[in-house]
N, C-alpha and C positions, 0 to 999 in steps of 0.2 A: 395579511393571511398568515397563520402560525404556520411555522416548519420549522424542525427538527436537527439542525445543521449538523451537531455532531453524527449524525447516522452515516454521511457522507464522507465524512473522515476517518469514519470507523469500518466501512465499507472497500474504500481505496488503500486502507492497512490489509485488511481479509484479504483483498484480490492482488496483493502482491505474492503472495504466499502460494497462488493456485494458477497452475499451466495455462499457459494463454488459449483462450477459443474464441477467435473473432465473430461466430454468431452470438454467443453470450455479450462478449462486448460494445458488438455493435445495437443491441436491443437495448442496451444498458446505458449508453451514450444517448440513443433517440430517446431513451424514457428520460435520460437527463436533461436535453435539449429540449424537450420539452415543457419541461419541470420550468425550467427557467424563463420559456416565452410565456409561459401561461402567468407563471407567478406574477413579476411587475405589472402587467395590463390589470388583471382581476383583482391585486392588490389594490391599485389605485382605483379602480374602478369600485370596489368595495367600499374605500373614503368618499368616493361621493355619493354612493347611499346614503352616508351620514349627513351631508350638506344638502341633498335634494328630497331623499325621503325617509328624514328622522324618526317617521312615526312606526318604522318598522321596528327600533328599540324598541316600543311599549307595547307591540303587537300581539295580544293575548295569545296564550298558547295551549290550547286545549292538551291535556295528558295524554301523548301518544302512544300508539301502542305498538311496540317491536315483536318481530316473528324471530325467534332465534334455534339455531341447531349446528351441529355440523354439513358441513358443504355436503348436497345431494341427498337432502331428507326431506324434502316436498318444501322448502321455504317461499321457491319461486310459486308453483304451483299454489298455493295457499294466496302467497301477495295477490297474484293475479284474478285470483277468485274474487276475495275484498275488494279490491280496488276498481272491480266493472261496477261497483256500487259508491257513483260519484257524488252521491248525496249524501253518504255517511262518511267516507273516507276520502281521503285525498293520498299523494305519492310524489317519489321525485321520480324522472327520469335521468338516463346516464348523464346524459349535457348538462343538466340541473346539476348537478353534484361535482362538475367539472366546474365552469362558470357562477361557480356559487356566488353570484351578485345581481342586485335588482337592474341596475345599468346593464350588464353584458344581456342579460335575460330578453331587456325590452331591446336592443338591439339587433339580438338573431330572431325575434318575434317582427321584427321589421324588415328585418333582411329575409325571414322565410314567405313573406306576403309580397316581398319583391320577386324571388325565385317563382313563387306561383305564378306570377304576371309571365312567366316565360317557360311555364309548361315542366319547372322544378327540375332543371340541370345541374344547381348545385347538390340537392336532395340527391339523386340520383348516383352522384359522384362520391356524397358521403356514404350513402349505402355500399357502393361498392367497394370504399376503400376497410367500411365497416366487417365488411364478409372476409374480405382479406387479411386485414390484421385478428380477426379474432379465429381463424378457420380451424386453429387447432384445438378448439370447444364443438367445432360440429357435429351434432349426436349426440353431445354429450351438455352443454348449455347453450340459449340461444343468449347472445349480446348483439345489442346494435345502440347508439347512441340517442334515438328519440323510446327506446324500451323502457320498461318500469322495471328498475335497476335497485340494486343494495345503494346504501352512502358511501361504500369503502373505499371511493374514490378521493374522499374527504381525507383520509386517514393516508392512504398513497402518495398525497401531495405535502401534506403532514410528515413524511417520512417514518411511519409510526404503524404499519399496518402488516400483518404477515404477510400480505400478497406481495410484499417483495420478494418474499420465498418464491411467487413462479418465475420472477428475473434471475435473480441468485439463490441457489439451489442449497447451499450449505448454511445449513439453520444452526450450526457452531460456532459461525463466526458471527453471528449477529443474532444469539439466540433469547436478549431480551423483548424482540417482536413480538413472538410466542405468548407472551403476559406479561403487557405492561405494566399493569397493577402491582404485580410482583417486584417486577426487575428494576423498573424508573418509576416511582411514586413520585415521583416530583413532576413527570411530565400528566398527570392527571388532571391538576386543575389549569391548565393554558389549553387544552385539548378541549376540556370540558365546555371552556368559558366559547372557545370557535366552534364548538357542534350545535352549542344551545341558539350563538347567533346564527348560523346559518340557517336552520330550521326556521329559527324568528323569521326572515328575510323571505323564504317562501312560502313561510304563510302567510306574510302581508301582499306576497306576491298573489295570491290565489284569493285570498279573500279581495282584494280589487279586482280581479277579474271576475268575481262572483258579483261583486255589487253593479260590475258595466253589465252582466246579463240581466242583471235585475231592472236595471235603469232601460234596458232596451226590452220589456216586457217579457223575459223569460219565468220560466213558471220555480227560478231557484229562490229559496229563501236563505238571503243574504245573513239573517241574522241568527242562523246555527252553524256553530263553526263544526268543518268535518272534523274526523279526529286521523291526525298523520300515522301513516301507517309505514314503518321501519324497519327492512328485513333486512338482516346482516346475518352472514355462517361466521364470521370471522370476530363478531365481537365479544365471544370469551375469552379474547386477549387483552380485553378493556372493559370489563362490566362494571368495574368502579367509573369510569370515565361517563358513563352513557347513563348512570343513575347521580351523577354527582351534577349532569346537566339538566335531565329530567327526574329529579326523584319522585314526583307523581304518576310515570308512566306505568303503564300495565304492559303484560308479556304474554306471550302466544310459544310457549316452548314442545319442541318438537320431537320425539325422540325416536330413534329407527336401530331395528336389532343392531349390535354392533356390531357381528359377523360381515354383515351388508354396511352400515356406517361407513366404517371405517375404511376399507377397501375403494367405494364408491369416493370419500373424500379425497383419498391419495391418489384415485384416478386422473382428479380434475386436475391436480397441480402437475404431476407425469407427462401429462400431454402435451402443458406449456414446456416442461424438460426436453422431450422429445426434441424440439423445434429449434432448440437452443444447444442442448447439451447430450446430443445423441449417446457419448460414452458413460452417460450414468444407464448402470442397469436396473431393471425393472426390481430385484433383489437387495439391490444396493444398499450401503452404510446411509446415506445419503435418504432414501424413499423410509428405511425403518425408523430413523428420526422423523421425517414427517407424519408417519404415524403413530408415533408418541407422542406429537404435538395434540394431534386429534383428537387422540385417547386423553388425555391432560383435560383440552376441553368439554370434550363430554364429560369426565368428571366434575370438572366446574361448573356447567351451566347445570347437569342434578346438582350440586352441592346449593348452588344458588337458587335452585327454584322451590328446594323442600324447607330452604330458610326466606324465605318472603313469607307474606300474610296472604290464606288462599283466595282474599279479594285482588290480587295483585298480578298473579300467574296461575295459568293455565296450562296443563302441560297436556299433551297430544298426542297419539300416536302415527307414526308416519300409515301403518298397515291401514289404522282404520279411517286415515285420512284420503287414502287411495280408493279402499273399497265402498267408502258412503261419506263423500264430501259434502253433501249435502245435511243430513245429521249432525257434524261438525262444525257446520259453518254456523246451523242453529244455536250448537252450542257455546260457539264465539258469541254470537249476538246476545244471548241471554247473559252470559258473563261480563259481557260490556253493558250492560244495561237497555241495550238497543232494540227497539221495535222490531222485529223479523217480519215487514210489509209484504204486500203483495207485489209489489214493485220490487224490492228487493228479491222476493223467491224467482219471479219473473229473471232477473239480471243475472242470478246465481244460474238459473238453467243457459241461458243463452252464453254465458262464461264458461260454463264445461264443457257444450259446446265447441267451442276453439279452444280448447286445452291441449290440443296435439301438438303443441309447440312444447310441450311440455314434458313428454314424453321421451326420455334418452333411449337411442338404440345402441349406445354402449354395453359392452359387456367386459366384468374384470372379478377376479377371485382374489382371496385371500393369498395364494399360494401363488401368485402371478408376482406378489408383489414380497415374498419371500417372509410371508407372514402365516403363523399357522394359526387353526382356529380355538384350541387351547391355549393359547398365548394371549389370544386378543379376550376370550371371556376370563382368565385368570387376570387380568388390570381390570376387566371391569366388569368383577363378578358382581358386586351389590349392585348394580346401577344395572345389570341384565337380570339380574332377580326382581328386584324392586318394580322394573316394567312388566316382568311376566313374560319374558324372552328364555329363559331357564327355568327349570323346577327350585 
């Protein structure tokens, strides 16, 4: 299991220059301990995968579909809507991105079956702990170990993710995390290899489950491989990694009015900072550096989507997605060359009726974070004009 250990040394050196903060230090230590606790058993389990399930290495991997945007731009909503069509798509849950081994997941399945015999005591404890750990995102973004989730945990465990800024809010101390493609090109190959192999494992697990269901008389067509859905709002930091891992991937790029997208993205990180670093003010230099990172990611996604062939990238507006999700979903199916069957339509209607979890109750403004509308539009004028947000 690949881990960029140099990050640890850089973080320790940076921390010595910062005033002590027991809340932040405690979180860093807890994450560090959990990282070590997971590294050895998961690495051993992945080694066992090669012995007991070597077929995963030759598992056919259909071109995945990436859903990308700046944070808080509708990726979770769209991911939820598409993932409901289990005949066409498959996806990752949060625990699968953490315990990314065939052996681990088989053991977890066995443990879940045992837990069910005793009325789910372990599941209830995990649900309680999950609510506590992610309490700062209540009303902003629903998180849970068994929820559909992006695969950022893969890169957090590799210590190569901007998500580490959630714990350590000083971007200038670890600036390369915000753009690995540009700052650490030597990491692209190992991260891409790890990424592809992890998705291959998950595809192998899913194929095995489908074959078992088909063998039991289920109406599953095990010969048709579903499309792997991968949504990730921090992928702009390493687009080259994803392209190298999955050169045939297709992309849904969601854009949102930058006057809303940037403060919304900042609010996600700032909510976490307030838990461990309340001394950081909303209009602080740290927040402005965070906003600048998301501005750069917005620009990078725009450039990427325009460079790709039209049959590889579909760009949609957040506002259109929220206003008419059914029309946008049909457009995505057409883009993928997948029939939008009556069953898919029924699934879409059902998933939309259950989409209240993805409606944020959080409120924020540019001014709250010391940002000015003119300042944001000046940085993203070309993009805002291209997508019709300004004349």
